[in-house]
C-alpha positions in Angstrom: 10.6 1.4 36.2 9.6 -2.1 35.3 12.0 -4.0 33.0 9.4 -4.8 30.5 8.3 -1.4 30.2 12.0 0.0 29.6 12.3 -2.7 27.1 9.3 -1.7 25.2 10.2 2.0 25.3 13.5 1.2 23.8 11.9 -1.0 21.2 9.6 1.9 20.5 12.4 4.5 20.2 14.4 2.4 17.7 11.3 1.8 15.5 10.5 5.6 15.6 14.2 6.7 14.6 14.0 4.0 11.8 11.4 6.1 10.0 13.7 9.1 8.6 16.0 6.1 7.2 13.3 4.7 5.1 12.3 5.8 1.6 8.8 6.8 2.9 7.1 10.1 2.5 8.3 12.3 5.1 5.3 13.8 6.6 3.4 14.1 9.8 0.5 12.1 8.5 2.8 9.2 7.4 4.9 9.2 10.5 1.6 8.9 12.5 0.5 6.0 10.5 3.9 4.3 10.8 3.7 4.7 14.7 0.1 3.8 14.8 1.1 0.4 13.1 3.7 -0.3 15.8 1.0 0.1 18.7 -1.7 -1.8 16.9 0.7 -4.7 16.1 1.6 -4.8 19.8 -1.9 -4.7 21.0 -3.0 -7.4 18.6 -0.4 -9.7 20.1 -1.8 -9.2 23.5 -5.4 -8.7 23.2 -8.3 -9.7 20.9 -7.8 -6.7 18.7 -7.9 -6.7 14.9 -5.7 -4.2 13.3 -6.5 -2.1 10.4 -5.0 -1.9 7.0 -2.5 1.0 6.6 -1.6 3.2 3.8 2.0 4.3 3.1 3.5 6.3 0.3 7.0 4.9 -0.8 9.4 7.3 -2.5 11.6 5.4 -4.9 12.0 6.5 -8.7 8.4 7.4 -8.5 5.9 7.4 -5.5 4.0 4.2 -4.7 1.1 3.8 -2.5 1.3 0.5 -0.3 -1.7 -1.0 1.6 -0.1 -3.0 4.4 -1.1 -4.6 7.6 0.7 -3.6 10.8 2.4 -6.8 11.5 4.1 -6.4 7.9 5.8 -3.2 8.7 9.0 -5.0 10.1 9.3 -7.0 6.8 8.7 -3.6 4.9 11.4 -1.7 6.7 14.0 -4.4 6.5 13.3 -4.8 2.8 13.5 -1.0 1.9 16.2 -0.1 4.3 18.9 -1.8 2.3 17.2 -1.8 -1.1 16.9 -5.7 -1.3 16.0 -5.4 -5.2 19.3 -3.7 -5.8 22.7 -5.2 -6.4 21.6 -8.3 -8.0 24.4 -9.7 -10.3 22.6 -9.5 -13.6 24.5 -9.1 -16.8 21.7 -6.9 -18.3 18.3 -5.7 -17.3 16.0 -8.6 -17.1 13.0 -9.0 -19.6 11.2 -11.6 -17.5 10.9 -11.6 -13.8 9.1 -14.2 -11.9 8.3 -13.8 -8.2 7.3 -16.9 -6.0 5.9 -15.8 -2.6 4.8 -12.2 -3.7 3.1 -11.7 -0.5 1.5 -8.1 -0.6 3.4 -6.9 -3.6 6.3 -4.8 -2.0 9.0 -6.8 -3.7 7.1 -6.8 -7.0 6.6 -2.9 -6.9 10.4 -2.7 -6.2 11.2 -4.8 -9.0 9.0 -2.9 -11.4 10.8 0.3 -10.2 14.3 -1.3 -10.7 13.4 -2.9 -14.1 10.5 -0.7 -15.5 10.7 -2.7 -18.9 10.4 -6.2 -17.5 7.5 -8.6 -18.0 6.4 -9.5 -14.4 4.7 -12.7 -13.1 3.8 -12.9 -9.4 2.7 -16.0 -7.5 1.1 -15.9 -4.1 -0.8 -18.8 -2.3 -2.1 -17.0 0.8 -5.6 -15.6 -0.1 -5.1 -12.8 2.4 -1.9 -11.8 0.9 -3.2 -12.1 -2.5 -6.0 -9.7 -1.9 -3.6 -7.0 -0.8 -1.3 -7.9 -3.7 -3.9 -7.4 -6.4 -4.9 -4.1 -4.5 -1.2 -2.8 -4.3 -0.4 -3.4 -7.9 -3.8 -2.1 -9.3 -3.5 1.1 -7.4 0.0 1.7 -8.6 -0.6 0.7 -12.2 1.9 -2.0 -12.1 1.3 -4.3 -15.0 2.0 -7.8 -13.8 0.2 -11.3 -14.3 -1.0 -12.5 -10.9 -1.5 -16.2 -10.1 -3.2 -17.4 -6.9 -1.4 -20.6 -6.1 1.6 -22.2 -4.7 4.8 -23.4 -6.7 5.3 -27.0 -6.0 7.2 -30.0 -7.5 4.0 -31.6 -8.6 1.5 -29.1 -9.9 -2.2 -29.7 -10.3 -2.9 -30.9 -6.8 -4.2 -29.2 -3.7 -1.8 -28.6 -0.7 -2.4 -27.5 2.9 -1.1 -23.9 3.5 -0.6 -23.3 7.1 -1.8 -19.5 8.2 -0.4 -17.3 10.9 -1.7 -14.0 12.2 1.5 -12.8 10.6 1.0 -13.2 6.9 4.6 -13.2 6.1 4.9 -16.8 7.6 2.3 -18.9 5.6 4.0 -22.1 4.8 3.5 -25.5 3.1 6.0 -26.9 5.6 4.6 -29.3 8.1 4.4 -28.5 11.8 7.7 -30.0 12.6 9.5 -27.9 10.2 9.5 -24.5 11.6 7.0 -21.6 12.6 4.9 -23.7 15.1 1.5 -22.8 16.3 -0.4 -21.9 13.1 -3.9 -20.5 13.3 -5.6 -22.2 10.5 -5.0 -24.3 7.3 -6.4 -23.7 3.8 -6.1 -25.9 0.7 -4.5 -24.1 -2.2 -3.8 -25.2 -5.7 -0.3 -25.7 -7.0 1.6 -25.3 -10.2 5.0 -26.7 -11.1 7.6 -24.5 -12.4 7.2 -25.7 -15.9 3.4 -25.0 -15.6 4.1 -21.5 -14.4 6.5 -20.7 -17.2 4.1 -22.2 -19.8 1.1 -20.2 -18.2 3.2 -17.0 -18.6 4.1 -18.0 -22.4 7.8 -18.1 -21.4 10.3 -20.6 -22.4 12.9 -19.1 -19.8 13.0 -16.5 -17.0 15.8 -13.9 -16.5 15.3 -13.3 -12.7 13.4 -15.8 -10.4 12.8 -14.5 -6.9 11.8 -17.1 -4.4 10.5 -16.4 -0.8 8.3 -19.5 0.0 8.8 -20.2 3.6 11.0 -23.3 3.5 9.2 -24.9 0.5 12.3 -23.9 -1.6 14.4 -27.0 -0.5 12.0 -29.3 -2.2 11.4 -27.1 -5.2 15.0 -26.7 -5.9 16.0 -30.5 -5.3 13.2 -32.6 -7.0 12.5 -32.7 -10.9 14.6 -29.6 -11.1 15.7 -29.5 -14.7 13.6 -26.3 -15.0 16.8 -24.6 -13.5 18.3 -24.7 -17.1 15.7 -22.3 -18.0 16.6 -19.7 -15.1 19.2 -17.0 -15.5 19.6 -15.6 -11.9 17.9 -16.7 -8.7 17.3 -14.6 -5.6 16.0 -16.6 -2.8 15.6 -16.4 1.0 16.8 -19.6 2.5 14.7 -20.8 5.7 15.7 -22.8 8.8 14.6 -26.2 7.5 17.5 -26.2 4.9 21.0 -24.8 4.6 22.9 -22.7 2.0 25.2 -25.6 1.6 22.3 -27.9 0.5 20.8 -25.4 -1.7 24.1 -24.7 -3.4 24.5 -28.5 -4.0 21.1 -28.4 -5.9 22.2 -25.5 -8.0 25.8 -26.3 -8.7 25.0 -28.9 -11.4 23.3 -26.2 -13.5 26.4 -24.0 -13.3 25.1 -21.7 -10.5 27.2 -20.0 -7.8 25.5 -19.2 -4.5 26.3 -16.0 -2.6 24.8 -14.1 0.1 23.1 -11.0 -0.9 24.3 -8.1 1.1 21.3 -5.9 0.6 19.1 -7.7 3.1 19.0 -8.2 6.8 17.4 -11.6 6.0 19.3 -14.9 4.8 18.7 -13.8 1.2 21.0 -15.3 -1.4 21.7 -15.0 -5.1 22.8 -17.6 -7.5 24.2 -16.8 -10.9 26.4 -18.3 -13.5 30.0 -16.7 -13.5 31.2 -15.5 -16.8 33.8 -18.2 -18.4 
């Protein structure tokens, strides 16, 4: 048998077996949706085929309905498999949670499930993601303030957001950073961290979650006095920077940076140790 076919079948088998390990509704209909997404994602990578939005039911403390594109299923599975929103070193349940790079809202939903009393603000720059973000939070009655913009050092300007077929990869980082071969560019509005906090009516934030595809290096290193207003950070560190550099930006504000073990991605948490 052709080596490529064998590899594809092995990949399909691993994907299929993962289903029972995820907090998804365990039914034939949901399994069929899960497997169809895999096939559609592979077809779209080889042929001019446009996959359709899928509907999944996630079983956490309650059931949530998630509208999701097939090429985001890998991200979803990794996020849910280890419970990325669990095990964050917080001294108490956060009252204010801000998510930068909210994507389609899976993280926001999990944060709502984990911290049901928290005020939530979700920021997303990719207009394709923002549409699904709004849809997912509305259909699950998740109360959150949504902001269609990108977090940036200098707010109030338009910046070029590079778009990819996989909407988990949209980035402000230039072509020579990472994720080569973008499909399109759109101009998106930006807000500084102080502007974001002000728009929420907050003078501080207890938990700040950052997944902004490489833009975290500049955000955390330039005009970063706003870090004094942050309790705990949770962020994915991308290949254009390093944990050592990120820690050097955070250390002057009393933060310790550690790898978050509830993630397969390079997700880290930064917190201030007790005296």
